[in-house]
C-alpha positions in Angstrom: 5.8 34.6 -17.6 9.6 34.9 -17.8 11.2 32.0 -16.0 14.0 32.5 -13.5 16.3 29.5 -13.9 18.3 28.6 -10.8 19.3 25.0 -11.5 22.6 25.4 -13.3 24.0 22.3 -11.5 21.4 20.3 -13.4 22.4 21.7 -16.8 23.3 25.0 -18.4 22.4 26.8 -21.7 24.8 26.7 -24.6 26.7 30.0 -24.8 26.3 32.0 -28.0 30.1 31.8 -28.7 29.9 28.0 -28.3 26.9 27.6 -30.6 28.6 29.8 -33.2 31.7 27.6 -33.2 29.5 24.4 -33.5 27.3 25.4 -36.4 29.7 24.8 -39.3 30.2 21.2 -38.3 26.6 20.2 -38.9 26.5 21.1 -42.6 29.6 22.7 -44.0 32.5 21.0 -42.2 30.8 17.6 -41.8 33.8 15.4 -42.4 34.7 12.2 -40.4 37.8 12.9 -38.3 39.1 9.4 -39.3 38.9 10.1 -43.1 42.3 10.7 -44.8 41.1 13.3 -47.3 40.7 17.1 -46.7 37.2 17.0 -45.2 38.4 14.4 -42.7 41.6 16.2 -41.9 39.8 19.5 -41.4 37.5 17.6 -38.9 40.5 16.0 -37.3 42.2 19.4 -36.7 39.0 20.8 -35.1 38.8 17.7 -32.9 42.4 18.1 -31.7 41.9 21.8 -31.0 38.9 20.8 -28.8 41.2 18.3 -27.1 43.8 20.9 -26.4 41.2 23.3 -24.9 39.7 20.6 -22.7 43.2 19.6 -21.5 44.0 23.3 -20.7 41.0 23.5 -18.4 42.4 20.8 -16.0 46.1 21.3 -16.5 46.5 18.0 -18.5 48.3 17.0 -21.7 46.0 16.8 -24.8 47.0 13.2 -25.3 45.5 12.4 -21.9 41.9 13.4 -22.9 39.5 10.8 -24.2 36.2 12.2 -25.5 33.0 10.5 -24.3 29.2 11.2 -24.5 29.2 12.9 -21.0 29.9 12.5 -17.3 27.9 9.3 -16.8 29.8 7.5 -19.5 33.1 8.8 -18.2 32.3 7.6 -14.7 31.2 4.2 -15.9 34.3 4.0 -18.0 36.6 4.8 -15.0 34.9 2.2 -12.8 34.7 -0.8 -15.1 38.0 -0.2 -17.0 39.8 0.0 -13.6 38.2 -3.3 -12.4 39.5 -5.0 -15.6 43.1 -3.8 -15.1 43.8 -6.5 -12.5 41.3 -9.4 -12.1 42.7 -10.0 -8.5 41.5 -6.5 -7.4 37.7 -6.5 -7.2 37.1 -3.7 -4.7 36.1 -0.1 -5.3 36.4 2.5 -2.5 34.0 5.4 -2.9 32.0 7.8 -0.8 28.4 7.8 0.4 27.6 11.0 -1.5 28.6 10.2 -5.1 26.5 10.8 -8.2 24.3 7.9 -9.3 26.6 7.2 -12.2 29.3 6.2 -9.7 27.0 4.5 -7.2 25.1 2.4 -9.8 28.3 0.9 -11.3 29.5 0.2 -7.8 26.3 -1.8 -7.1 26.8 -3.6 -10.4 30.3 -4.6 -9.2 28.8 -5.9 -6.0 26.3 -7.9 -8.0 29.2 -9.5 -9.9 30.9 -10.7 -6.7 33.1 -7.6 -6.2 33.2 -5.5 -3.1 32.5 -1.8 -2.5 33.5 0.2 0.6 31.7 3.4 1.2 33.5 6.2 3.0 31.4 8.3 5.4 31.3 12.1 5.4 31.0 14.6 8.2 28.2 17.2 8.7 29.8 19.4 6.0 29.8 16.5 3.5 33.6 16.1 3.6 35.0 12.6 3.2 36.6 11.0 6.2 40.2 10.4 5.0 41.2 8.5 8.2 38.5 6.0 7.2 40.1 5.7 3.7 43.5 4.8 5.3 41.7 1.9 7.1 39.6 0.7 4.1 42.1 0.8 1.2 44.0 -2.4 0.7 45.6 -4.9 -1.7 42.2 -5.8 -3.2 41.3 -2.2 -4.1 41.2 -1.5 -7.8 40.2 2.1 -7.6 39.3 5.0 -5.2 36.6 7.2 -6.7 35.6 10.4 -4.8 33.9 13.4 -6.5 35.8 16.7 -6.5 32.7 18.8 -5.7 29.3 17.5 -4.7 26.4 18.3 -7.1 23.8 18.8 -4.3 25.5 20.8 -1.6 28.6 21.9 -3.4 31.2 20.6 -0.9 34.7 20.5 -2.3 36.6 17.3 -1.3 40.3 17.0 -0.3 41.2 15.0 -3.4 44.9 15.9 -3.1 45.0 14.2 0.4 43.0 11.3 -0.9 45.5 10.8 -3.7 48.5 10.8 -1.4 46.9 8.1 0.8 46.0 6.0 -2.3 49.4 6.4 -3.9 51.1 5.0 -0.8 49.0 1.9 -1.4 49.6 1.8 -5.1 45.9 2.4 -5.9 44.8 4.8 -8.7 42.3 7.6 -7.9 39.4 8.8 -10.0 37.5 12.0 -9.3 34.2 13.0 -10.8 34.8 16.7 -11.6 31.7 17.1 -13.6 30.2 19.7 -11.1 33.5 21.3 -10.2 34.7 22.1 -13.8 34.5 25.8 -14.6 33.7 26.7 -11.0 37.0 26.1 -9.4 40.5 25.8 -10.7 41.5 22.2 -11.5 45.0 21.0 -11.9 45.2 17.2 -12.3 48.9 17.2 -11.4 48.2 18.9 -8.0 45.2 16.7 -7.4 47.4 13.6 -8.1 44.6 11.7 -9.8 44.9 9.1 -12.6 41.4 9.5 -13.9 39.0 12.5 -14.0 35.5 12.9 -15.5 34.1 16.0 -17.3 30.7 16.9 -18.9 30.1 19.6 -21.5 26.6 20.6 -20.6 27.6 21.6 -17.0 29.9 24.3 -18.4 27.7 25.9 -21.0 28.5 23.5 -23.8 26.1 21.1 -25.6 24.7 17.9 -24.1 26.1 14.6 -25.4 29.8 15.4 -25.0 32.3 14.8 -22.1 35.7 13.6 -21.4 37.7 11.2 -19.3 41.2 12.3 -18.4 43.5 9.3 -18.3 47.0 10.0 -16.9 49.8 9.1 -19.2 51.0 5.6 -18.4 47.6 4.5 -17.0 46.7 1.3 -18.9 43.0 0.8 -19.5 41.0 -1.8 -21.5 38.7 -0.3 -24.2 35.3 0.7 -23.1 33.8 0.5 -26.6 35.3 -1.7 -29.3 35.2 -1.0 -33.0 37.1 1.4 -35.2 39.8 2.3 -32.7 39.0 6.0 -32.2 40.2 7.8 -29.1 43.4 5.8 -28.8 41.4 2.6 -29.2 39.6 3.1 -25.8 36.3 4.5 -27.0 35.5 3.5 -30.6 32.9 5.2 -32.7 32.9 8.3 -34.9 33.2 11.3 -32.6 30.3 13.6 -32.1 32.3 16.3 -33.7 29.9 19.3 -33.5 29.3 18.6 -29.8 33.0 18.0 -29.1 33.9 21.3 -30.8 31.3 23.1 -28.7 32.7 21.3 -25.6 36.1 22.5 -26.4 35.0 26.1 -26.8 33.1 25.9 -23.5 36.3 24.7 -21.9 38.3 27.6 -23.4 35.7 30.1 -22.1 35.6 28.5 -18.7 39.4 28.7 -18.5 39.7 32.4 -19.4 36.7 33.7 -17.4 36.8 31.4 -14.3 37.8 34.1 -11.8 35.1 36.4 -13.0 32.5 33.6 -12.7 33.6 32.7 -9.2 33.2 36.3 -8.1 29.8 36.6 -9.7 28.5 33.5 -8.1 29.9 34.4 -4.7 28.3 37.9 -4.8 24.9 36.4 -5.8 25.0 33.7 -3.1 25.8 36.2 -0.4 22.9 38.3 -1.6 20.5 35.4 -1.8 21.2 34.4 1.8 20.8 37.9 2.9 17.4 38.1 1.2 16.3 34.8 2.6 17.3 35.8 6.1 15.2 39.0 5.8 12.1 37.1 4.7 12.1 33.5 6.1 12.2 32.1 9.6 13.5 28.8 10.6 15.6 27.6 7.6 18.8 25.5 7.6 21.8 26.0 5.4 23.1 22.6 4.4 26.0 23.8 2.2 29.3 24.5 4.0 29.7 28.0 2.7 33.5 28.3 3.2 34.2 24.9 1.7 31.9 24.7 -1.4 31.3 25.8 -4.9 30.2 29.5 -4.8 27.3 28.9 -7.1 25.6 26.2 -4.9 23.2 26.6 -2.0 21.2 23.8 -0.4 18.7 25.1 2.1 15.9 23.4 4.1 12.7 24.9 5.4 11.2 23.0 8.4 7.7 21.8 7.8 7.8 22.5 4.0 8.1 19.3 1.8 10.7 20.0 -0.9 8.6 18.5 -3.7 5.7 20.7 -2.9 7.9 23.8 -2.8 9.7 23.0 -6.1 6.3 22.6 -7.8 4.8 25.8 -6.4 8.0 27.7 -7.3 7.8 26.4 -10.9 4.2 27.7 -11.1 5.7 31.1 -10.0 8.3 30.9 -12.8 11.2 29.9 -10.5 13.2 26.8 -11.4 15.0 25.1 -8.5 15.4 21.4 -7.6 15.0 19.1 -4.7 18.6 17.9 -5.1 20.2 16.1 -8.0 18.4 16.2 -11.3 18.8 12.4 -11.5 17.1 12.0 -8.1 13.7 13.2 -9.1 10.9 14.3 -6.7 9.7 12.5 -3.6 13.0 10.8 -2.9 15.2 11.4 0.1 18.6 12.8 -0.8 21.3 10.2 0.0 23.7 13.1 0.2 21.9 15.0 3.0 21.2 11.7 4.8 24.9 10.8 4.8 25.6 14.3 6.2 23.3 13.7 9.1 20.9 16.4 8.2 17.9 16.3 10.7 14.8 14.6 9.4 12.7 17.8 9.3 15.2 19.4 6.9 16.1 16.2 5.1 12.6 16.2 3.7 12.4 19.9 3.1 15.6 20.9 1.3 16.0 22.5 -2.1 19.0 23.2 -4.2 19.6 26.6 -5.7 22.4 26.8 -8.2 23.5 30.0 -9.8 24.9 30.6 -13.3 26.5 33.2 -15.5 23.2 34.7 -16.7 21.8 35.0 -13.1 21.2 38.6 -12.0 20.6 40.2 -8.6 17.1 41.1 -9.6 16.4 37.5 -10.2 17.9 36.6 -6.8 15.6 39.1 -5.0 12.6 37.9 -6.9 13.4 34.3 -6.2 13.9 34.9 -2.5 10.6 36.7 -2.3 8.7 33.8 -4.1 10.5 31.3 -1.9 9.4 33.2 1.3 5.8 33.5 0.1 5.4 29.9 -0.8 7.1 28.7 2.4 4.7 30.8 4.4 1.7 29.5 2.5 2.7 25.8 2.9 3.3 26.3 6.6 0.0 28.0 7.0 -1.8 25.0 5.4 0.1 22.4 7.4 
């Protein structure tokens, strides 16, 4: 059975162009970027080309890019390094709908005697900026709000959040892991000091990512050792993965408008097909204020875990929310948005990608409708 993969927000396949660029760095061009001889310098050049490509994707300077192992490391780096900048500031302000790689470090901070203030969101999943104005203060070390939500796709007003934070002298971090390659990102317009990226979300390899650190932003090292990545993240760089990440960034930069149009067209078609086939479903995603590739929908009376399993048996890959959430857990994102209980327990996330076709969308809608009907019949 040919699988129809509709979970691109969880991960994406490596594009052929990306793999082609990576392959020489496993066997032929295997030098250490820190070595002074020709093999090392060849590796260093490839590393810096990747840094330039990554920077171009978000409108940054190459010198502001620190390579990491992925989005989770970048997010942890941003949180803990910011807390170390000023020992008198022990507070993080974040939102209720962040990824676990933000929420878990925040809980760790609370366990160490620090404080975390969680900003509420409205029914569309948008952060309450008026609440930010009340919560931010002298003790705040960092404001961290994701650029686009991984479950419902909501795009946050990061520019506005940055303006409020700047007036209080507080740096801003945004987790742009899900947004990268799906909307245009300009760190200068966003006004952020820190921004996280992950390779595997933009058709690059797993095990590579980046943290944008605005010029002049002083951070303590996250990993100590040989002094790589400006001394902030020691350890020999994962060169092949970083090269692939750089190529994926370049492709995302040059084809972004095409990708956005493709995703938008498919999501519109998917909704049309669902409306023709299914009664009583709820759209959780704010369509006008979200990533075009993302659709969270709930089907009353249909447990999401049961639907995800049944669809998998039919060759359709979707998720119940974040890949890190797993099955049989209530989504903290939908809960924070005030989604009614009958839909809170019955929502799935469908996320579209470059390879997704209209035929796949039609087939998926048909399988979703059939399984929803069967589950409701048995209830």
